[in-house]
ZALO-367127 format. One record per residue (C-alpha): residue in three letters; x, y, z; residue number from 1. Coordinates in Angstrom, 3 decimals, decimal comma. Example, Ala and Ser with C-alpha at 12.3 -4.5 7.8 and 13.67 -1.06 7.14 Angstrom:
+------+----------+----------+----------+------+
! resn !     east !    north !       up ! resi !
+------+----------+----------+----------+------+
!  ala !   12,300 !   -4,500 !    7,800 !    1 !
!  ser !   13,670 !   -1,060 !    7,140 !    2 !
+------+----------+----------+----------+------+
REM end
This chain:
+------+----------+----------+----------+------+
! resn !     east !    north !       up ! resi !
+------+----------+----------+----------+------+
!  met !    0,000 !    0,000 !    0,000 !    1 !
!  asn !    1,260 !    3,478 !   -0,795 !    2 !
!  asn !    2,146 !    5,904 !    1,970 !    3 !
!  his !   -0,264 !    8,517 !    0,564 !    4 !
!  ile !   -3,095 !    6,538 !    2,152 !    5 !
!  tyr !   -2,021 !    7,990 !    5,531 !    6 !
!  glu !   -3,646 !   11,293 !    4,570 !    7 !
!  asn !   -7,167 !   11,686 !    5,922 !    8 !
!  ser !   -8,828 !   12,663 !    2,631 !    9 !
!  asp !   -6,861 !   10,064 !    0,642 !   10 !
!  leu !   -7,947 !    7,328 !    3,045 !   11 !
!  ile !  -11,597 !    8,381 !    2,827 !   12 !
!  asn !  -11,465 !    8,620 !   -0,981 !   13 !
!  ala !   -9,866 !    5,180 !   -1,215 !   14 !
!  leu !  -12,568 !    3,747 !    1,057 !   15 !
!  lys !  -15,282 !    5,412 !   -1,012 !   16 !
!  gln !  -13,859 !    3,674 !   -4,065 !   17 !
!  gly !  -14,061 !    0,351 !   -2,228 !   18 !
!  glu !  -10,319 !   -0,290 !   -2,011 !   19 !
!  ala !   -9,813 !   -3,276 !    0,273 !   20 !
!  lys !   -6,231 !   -2,206 !    1,019 !   21 !
!  ala !   -7,500 !    1,093 !    2,430 !   22 !
!  tyr !   -9,916 !   -0,776 !    4,662 !   23 !
!  ser !   -7,139 !   -3,125 !    5,796 !   24 !
!  phe !   -4,951 !   -0,130 !    6,599 !   25 !
!  leu !   -7,811 !    1,441 !    8,539 !   26 !
!  val !   -8,348 !   -1,675 !   10,638 !   27 !
!  asp !   -4,624 !   -2,272 !   11,172 !   28 !
!  tyr !   -3,956 !    1,333 !   12,160 !   29 !
!  phe !   -6,966 !    2,040 !   14,401 !   30 !
!  his !   -8,208 !   -1,302 !   15,755 !   31 !
!  his !   -6,018 !   -1,501 !   18,855 !   32 !
!  lys !   -6,465 !    2,180 !   19,745 !   33 !
!  leu !  -10,237 !    1,974 !   19,388 !   34 !
!  cys !  -10,369 !   -1,235 !   21,437 !   35 !
!  ile !   -8,534 !    0,502 !   24,267 !   36 !
!  tyr !  -10,983 !    3,413 !   24,087 !   37 !
!  ala !  -14,012 !    1,081 !   23,983 !   38 !
!  phe !  -12,625 !   -0,888 !   26,939 !   39 !
!  ser !  -12,330 !    2,352 !   28,931 !   40 !
!  leu !  -16,068 !    2,825 !   28,394 !   41 !
!  cys !  -17,388 !   -0,684 !   29,044 !   42 !
!  his !  -14,617 !   -2,399 !   31,082 !   43 !
!  asp !  -15,148 !   -5,660 !   29,194 !   44 !
!  asp !  -12,587 !   -6,790 !   26,618 !   45 !
!  asp !  -14,998 !   -8,887 !   24,540 !   46 !
!  ile !  -17,670 !   -6,191 !   24,420 !   47 !
!  ala !  -15,021 !   -3,603 !   23,506 !   48 !
!  lys !  -13,872 !   -5,745 !   20,570 !   49 !
!  asp !  -17,480 !   -6,253 !   19,445 !   50 !
!  ile !  -18,126 !   -2,516 !   19,578 !   51 !
!  val !  -15,042 !   -1,751 !   17,470 !   52 !
!  gln !  -15,891 !   -4,504 !   14,996 !   53 !
!  asn !  -19,412 !   -3,075 !   14,609 !   54 !
!  val !  -17,932 !    0,368 !   13,951 !   55 !
!  phe !  -15,628 !   -0,963 !   11,229 !   56 !
!  ile !  -18,489 !   -2,865 !    9,606 !   57 !
!  ser !  -20,648 !    0,238 !    9,718 !   58 !
!  ile !  -17,880 !    2,385 !    8,207 !   59 !
!  trp !  -17,471 !   -0,087 !    5,348 !   60 !
!  lys !  -21,215 !   -0,233 !    4,706 !   61 !
!  arg !  -21,500 !    3,567 !    4,722 !   62 !
!  arg !  -18,194 !    4,254 !    2,977 !   63 !
!  glu !  -19,835 !    5,953 !    0,000 !   64 !
!  asp !  -21,357 !    8,572 !    2,324 !   65 !
!  leu !  -18,036 !    9,511 !    3,940 !   66 !
!  asn !  -17,017 !   13,145 !    3,606 !   67 !
!  pro !  -13,297 !   13,634 !    2,809 !   68 !
!  ser !  -13,252 !   16,869 !    4,799 !   69 !
!  phe !  -14,188 !   15,086 !    8,059 !   70 !
!  asn !  -11,462 !   14,257 !   10,542 !   71 !
!  phe !  -11,576 !   10,480 !   10,218 !   72 !
!  lys !   -9,999 !    9,795 !   13,594 !   73 !
!  asn !  -12,679 !   11,875 !   15,337 !   74 !
!  leu !  -15,374 !   10,103 !   13,341 !   75 !
!  leu !  -14,079 !    6,709 !   14,462 !   76 !
!  tyr !  -13,888 !    7,649 !   18,143 !   77 !
!  lys !  -17,353 !    9,227 !   18,066 !   78 !
!  ser !  -18,691 !    6,124 !   16,329 !   79 !
!  val !  -17,222 !    3,896 !   19,044 !   80 !
!  tyr !  -18,816 !    6,084 !   21,708 !   81 !
!  asn !  -22,205 !    5,971 !   19,963 !   82 !
!  glu !  -21,965 !    2,207 !   19,519 !   83 !
!  phe !  -21,169 !    1,879 !   23,238 !   84 !
!  ile !  -24,257 !    3,946 !   24,107 !   85 !
!  asp !  -26,410 !    1,750 !   21,857 !   86 !
!  his !  -24,917 !   -1,377 !   23,403 !   87 !
!  tyr !  -25,432 !   -0,014 !   26,914 !   88 !
!  arg !  -29,086 !    0,764 !   26,235 !   89 !
!  lys !  -29,710 !   -2,714 !   24,871 !   90 !
!  arg !  -28,001 !   -4,611 !   27,642 !   91 !
!  arg !  -28,460 !   -2,356 !   30,615 !   92 !
!  lys !  -29,025 !   -4,371 !   33,732 !   93 !
!  val !  -31,543 !   -3,116 !   36,211 !   94 !
!  leu !  -29,837 !   -2,208 !   39,446 !   95 !
!  glu !  -30,907 !   -4,003 !   42,594 !   96 !
!  leu !  -32,450 !   -0,824 !   43,993 !   97 !
!  glu !  -34,441 !   -0,316 !   40,811 !   98 !
!  lys !  -35,710 !   -3,900 !   41,079 !   99 !
!  lys !  -36,951 !   -3,195 !   44,607 !  100 !
!  tyr !  -38,561 !    0,017 !   43,406 !  101 !
!  ile !  -40,369 !   -1,850 !   40,610 !  102 !
!  glu !  -41,450 !   -4,621 !   42,997 !  103 !
!  gly !  -42,799 !   -2,025 !   45,400 !  104 !
!  leu !  -44,790 !   -0,366 !   42,642 !  105 !
!  ser !  -46,132 !   -3,743 !   41,548 !  106 !
!  thr !  -47,329 !   -4,456 !   45,077 !  107 !
!  ile !  -49,032 !   -1,084 !   45,283 !  108 !
!  ile !  -50,745 !   -1,495 !   41,934 !  109 !
!  glu !  -52,100 !   -4,908 !   42,912 !  110 !
!  glu !  -53,942 !   -3,462 !   45,918 !  111 !
!  asp !  -57,681 !   -3,170 !   45,438 !  112 !
!  asp !  -58,140 !   -0,093 !   47,564 !  113 !
!  glu !  -57,986 !    2,911 !   45,207 !  114 !
!  lys !  -57,997 !    5,416 !   48,065 !  115 !
!  ser !  -54,834 !    3,865 !   49,507 !  116 !
!  leu !  -53,257 !    4,016 !   46,096 !  117 !
!  glu !  -54,187 !    7,669 !   45,645 !  118 !
!  lys !  -52,845 !    8,512 !   49,112 !  119 !
!  leu !  -49,611 !    6,694 !   48,357 !  120 !
!  ile !  -49,194 !    8,467 !   45,012 !  121 !
!  leu !  -49,779 !   11,815 !   46,711 !  122 !
!  leu !  -47,246 !   10,899 !   49,400 !  123 !
!  val !  -44,655 !    9,916 !   46,781 !  124 !
!  lys !  -45,218 !   13,172 !   44,874 !  125 !
!  gln !  -44,794 !   15,159 !   48,089 !  126 !
!  glu !  -41,589 !   13,345 !   48,912 !  127 !
!  ile !  -40,269 !   14,002 !   45,400 !  128 !
!  glu !  -41,007 !   17,716 !   45,882 !  129 !
!  asn !  -39,051 !   17,665 !   49,166 !  130 !
!  leu !  -35,911 !   16,317 !   47,513 !  131 !
!  pro !  -32,889 !   18,591 !   47,002 !  132 !
!  lys !  -33,037 !   20,296 !   43,601 !  133 !
!  lys !  -30,306 !   18,236 !   41,892 !  134 !
!  cys !  -31,578 !   14,944 !   43,313 !  135 !
!  lys !  -35,120 !   15,767 !   42,234 !  136 !
!  gln !  -34,018 !   16,701 !   38,718 !  137 !
!  thr !  -31,907 !   13,556 !   38,374 !  138 !
!  phe !  -34,708 !   11,340 !   39,697 !  139 !
!  leu !  -37,325 !   12,833 !   37,380 !  140 !
!  leu !  -35,059 !   12,531 !   34,341 !  141 !
!  ser !  -34,476 !    8,893 !   35,211 !  142 !
!  lys !  -37,942 !    7,758 !   36,214 !  143 !
!  ser !  -40,263 !   10,135 !   34,358 !  144 !
!  asp !  -38,268 !   10,662 !   31,172 !  145 !
!  gly !  -36,617 !    7,227 !   31,149 !  146 !
!  leu !  -33,081 !    8,518 !   30,581 !  147 !
!  thr !  -30,056 !    6,403 !   31,444 !  148 !
!  asn !  -27,386 !    7,639 !   33,848 !  149 !
!  ile !  -25,085 !    8,402 !   30,910 !  150 !
!  glu !  -27,789 !   10,409 !   29,159 !  151 !
!  ile !  -28,571 !   12,291 !   32,370 !  152 !
!  ser !  -24,888 !   13,099 !   32,912 !  153 !
!  glu !  -24,630 !   14,464 !   29,364 !  154 !
!  tyr !  -27,881 !   16,430 !   29,691 !  155 !
!  leu !  -26,921 !   17,989 !   33,042 !  156 !
!  asn !  -23,240 !   18,276 !   32,094 !  157 !
!  val !  -22,140 !   16,409 !   35,242 !  158 !
!  ser !  -20,187 !   13,220 !   35,796 !  159 !
!  ile !  -21,846 !    9,824 !   35,835 !  160 !
!  lys !  -20,660 !    9,450 !   39,444 !  161 !
!  ala !  -22,634 !   12,594 !   40,370 !  162 !
!  val !  -25,753 !   11,138 !   38,757 !  163 !
!  glu !  -25,257 !    7,829 !   40,582 !  164 !
!  ala !  -24,697 !    9,648 !   43,881 !  165 !
!  asn !  -27,899 !   11,658 !   43,427 !  166 !
!  met !  -29,899 !    8,529 !   42,586 !  167 !
!  thr !  -28,490 !    6,769 !   45,634 !  168 !
!  lys !  -29,551 !    9,680 !   47,841 !  169 !
!  val !  -33,041 !    9,644 !   46,348 !  170 !
!  leu !  -33,571 !    5,914 !   46,696 !  171 !
+------+----------+----------+----------+------+
REM end
């Protein structure tokens, strides 16, 4: 393979033309780096490799749509991040506290007494209103809007640890 393929626009143009050597160069050059980045997100070597493989497959499938003016390295890292988010949403495990919360709601819903249910709902709403501002906002984004901790952290521009700490306080 020629050294000119190292240039961002040359690499993208070669991929757009379907050159297998350009794709091989892309995988050889970026695979390890992207796996390390994916591992830093998911902390699982196999999942990290799957995420990177999915990104490379996606790049090859969409190669004709690539824009030579894009910074290809940034595109790859952003694609890995987006693939991680998709993977996280699909395989997110419900935390033990969330399971208890769901079980508690199920028990309440099964009760026949509507007045007790209405009183309990009112009590829960009052308690939500009494929460500290950040905890309340985090809780509502999670439970009312259905956002994940990662999405909440991005929306509020805070760390995931801050979101987790607020949810722990609330629960």
